[in-house]
C-alpha positions as CSV (number, residue, x, y, z in Angstrom):
1,M,52.8,-62.6,23.0
2,I,52.5,-59.4,25.1
3,E,52.0,-57.3,21.9
4,R,49.0,-59.4,20.9
5,L,47.4,-58.9,24.3
6,A,48.1,-55.2,24.5
7,I,45.5,-54.1,21.9
8,P,42.6,-56.1,23.5
9,I,43.6,-55.0,27.0
10,C,43.7,-51.3,25.9
11,A,40.3,-51.6,24.1
12,A,38.7,-53.3,27.1
13,L,40.0,-50.5,29.4
14,L,38.8,-47.8,27.1
15,L,35.3,-49.4,26.6
16,S,35.0,-49.9,30.4
17,A,35.4,-46.2,31.0
18,C,32.3,-45.4,28.9
19,D,29.2,-45.0,31.0
20,D,26.1,-43.8,29.2
21,V,24.3,-43.0,32.4
22,S,26.9,-40.5,33.7
23,M,27.0,-38.8,30.3
24,T,23.2,-38.2,30.1
25,Q,22.4,-37.8,33.8
26,Q,24.8,-35.2,35.1
27,N,24.4,-33.3,38.3
28,R,22.9,-29.9,37.7
29,Y,21.1,-27.1,39.5
30,R,17.4,-26.5,39.0
31,T,16.2,-22.9,38.5
32,F,16.3,-20.9,41.7
33,T,17.8,-23.6,43.9
34,R,20.5,-23.1,46.5
35,A,24.0,-23.4,45.3
36,A,26.9,-23.5,47.7
37,L,29.3,-22.9,44.7
38,F,28.4,-19.2,44.5
39,D,28.9,-16.5,47.1
40,N,25.3,-15.4,47.1
41,G,24.0,-18.9,47.6
42,T,21.8,-19.1,44.5
43,E,22.3,-20.7,41.1
44,A,20.7,-17.7,39.3
45,Q,23.6,-15.3,38.8
46,L,23.6,-11.7,37.4
47,L,25.3,-11.3,34.0
48,P,28.9,-10.0,34.1
49,D,29.5,-6.3,33.2
50,G,29.8,-5.7,29.5
51,V,27.6,-8.6,28.3
52,V,25.4,-7.6,25.4
53,A,22.2,-9.6,25.3
54,Q,20.8,-10.6,21.9
55,G,18.2,-8.0,21.0
56,D,19.5,-5.4,23.4
57,L,17.2,-2.4,22.9
58,M,19.5,0.2,24.2
59,R,22.3,-0.9,21.9
60,Q,19.8,-1.1,19.0
61,S,18.6,2.5,19.7
62,R,22.2,3.7,19.5
63,S,22.4,2.1,16.1
64,V,19.5,4.2,14.9
65,Q,20.4,7.5,16.5
66,R,23.2,9.4,14.7
67,P,25.4,11.3,17.1
68,Q,26.2,15.0,16.5
69,V,29.5,15.2,14.5
70,N,32.1,17.0,16.5
71,A,35.9,16.9,17.0
72,E,35.6,14.3,19.8
73,L,33.5,12.0,17.5
74,L,36.0,12.4,14.6
75,K,39.0,11.7,16.9
76,R,37.3,8.5,18.2
77,G,36.3,7.6,14.7
78,R,39.9,8.0,13.5
79,E,41.2,5.9,16.3
80,R,38.7,3.1,15.6
81,Y,39.2,3.4,11.8
82,D,43.0,3.0,12.3
83,I,42.5,-0.1,14.4
84,Y,39.7,-1.9,12.5
85,C,39.5,-0.5,9.0
86,S,43.0,0.7,7.9
87,P,44.5,-2.8,7.6
88,C,42.4,-3.3,4.5
89,H,41.2,0.2,3.5
90,G,44.5,1.9,4.1
91,L,45.1,5.1,6.1
92,S,43.8,7.3,3.3
93,G,40.8,5.1,2.4
94,S,42.1,4.2,-1.0
95,G,41.8,0.4,-0.4
96,D,45.6,-0.1,-0.3
97,G,46.0,-1.4,3.3
98,V,48.8,-3.7,4.5
99,V,46.5,-6.8,4.1
100,V,45.9,-5.9,0.5
101,Q,49.6,-5.5,-0.1
102,R,50.0,-9.2,1.1
103,G,47.5,-10.5,-1.5
104,F,44.0,-10.0,0.1
105,P,41.4,-8.7,-2.4
106,A,41.4,-4.9,-2.4
107,P,38.2,-3.1,-1.1
108,P,36.9,-0.2,-3.1
109,S,38.3,3.2,-2.6
110,Y,36.2,5.6,-0.5
111,H,37.1,8.2,-3.0
112,G,35.2,6.7,-6.0
113,S,32.0,8.3,-7.2
114,R,29.8,5.4,-6.0
115,L,31.0,5.6,-2.4
116,R,31.1,9.4,-2.3
117,A,27.4,9.3,-3.2
118,A,26.6,6.5,-0.7
119,S,24.6,7.5,2.4
120,A,26.1,7.5,5.9
121,Q,23.7,4.7,6.7
122,H,25.2,2.6,4.0
123,F,28.6,2.7,5.6
124,F,27.1,2.0,9.0
125,D,25.2,-1.0,7.6
126,V,28.4,-2.4,5.9
127,I,30.3,-2.1,9.2
128,T,27.5,-3.7,11.1
129,N,26.6,-6.6,8.6
130,G,29.7,-6.9,6.5
131,H,29.8,-6.9,2.7
132,G,31.6,-9.1,0.2
133,V,34.7,-10.5,1.9
134,M,34.4,-8.1,4.8
135,F,32.9,-9.7,7.8
136,S,30.5,-8.1,10.3
137,Y,32.0,-5.8,13.0
138,A,28.7,-5.6,15.0
139,A,30.2,-7.6,17.9
140,R,33.6,-5.9,17.7
141,V,32.7,-2.2,17.3
142,D,30.2,-0.4,19.5
143,P,27.4,1.4,17.5
144,S,28.6,4.9,18.7
145,D,32.1,4.0,17.4
146,R,30.6,2.8,14.1
147,W,29.1,6.3,13.7
148,G,32.5,7.8,14.5
149,I,34.1,5.7,11.8
150,V,31.4,6.8,9.3
151,A,32.1,10.4,10.2
152,Y,35.8,9.9,9.8
153,I,35.3,8.2,6.4
154,R,33.4,11.3,5.3
155,A,36.3,13.5,6.6
156,L,38.7,11.3,4.5
157,Q,36.5,11.8,1.5
158,E,36.4,15.6,1.9
159,S,40.2,15.7,2.5
160,Q,40.8,14.3,-1.0
161,R,38.8,17.1,-2.6
162,A,40.4,19.9,-0.4
163,N,42.1,22.7,-2.3
164,V,44.6,24.9,-0.6
165,A,43.5,27.9,-2.6
166,D,40.0,27.5,-1.1
167,T,41.4,27.7,2.5
168,P,43.8,30.7,2.8
169,E,44.7,29.9,6.4
170,L,46.3,26.6,5.2
171,R,48.7,28.5,2.9
172,T,50.4,30.1,5.9
173,R,50.9,26.7,7.6
174,L,52.1,24.8,4.6
175,P,55.7,25.5,3.2
């Protein structure tokens, strides 16, 4: 007898909790009204540090302006590459990263003729917008760091063509 009454009682309790008015007419602040909730007494709050507004002009301008390639940019680019790119592209840029070794589709090697001939802007755009199964890193990697990654990719490409005979000072450092 109690089991038969349990379902209707539970349903009645659940349905009595629904109130269309409280769902559609909630308390809220109107623009520029006083708000005791915040320390400054107003509902209009400044954005927290580090927030990037959609269409941020300064961030957009850093995407267009290529920085000067120097040792600091290459160091930062290598650091960011190792974090964001090497899991798929591998430390050498050959497309043999740890993710690929576990069955993910291999990205193309940076050392192929097509990507050697690609512009720096191409790499920047792929990092920004993604390509194929690679998703966009626009929200994860700052534009200046994207340029650093591009510079490091170019350094990786050049390192594969390096010849010890062309650089005599390397012979003294290599056994």
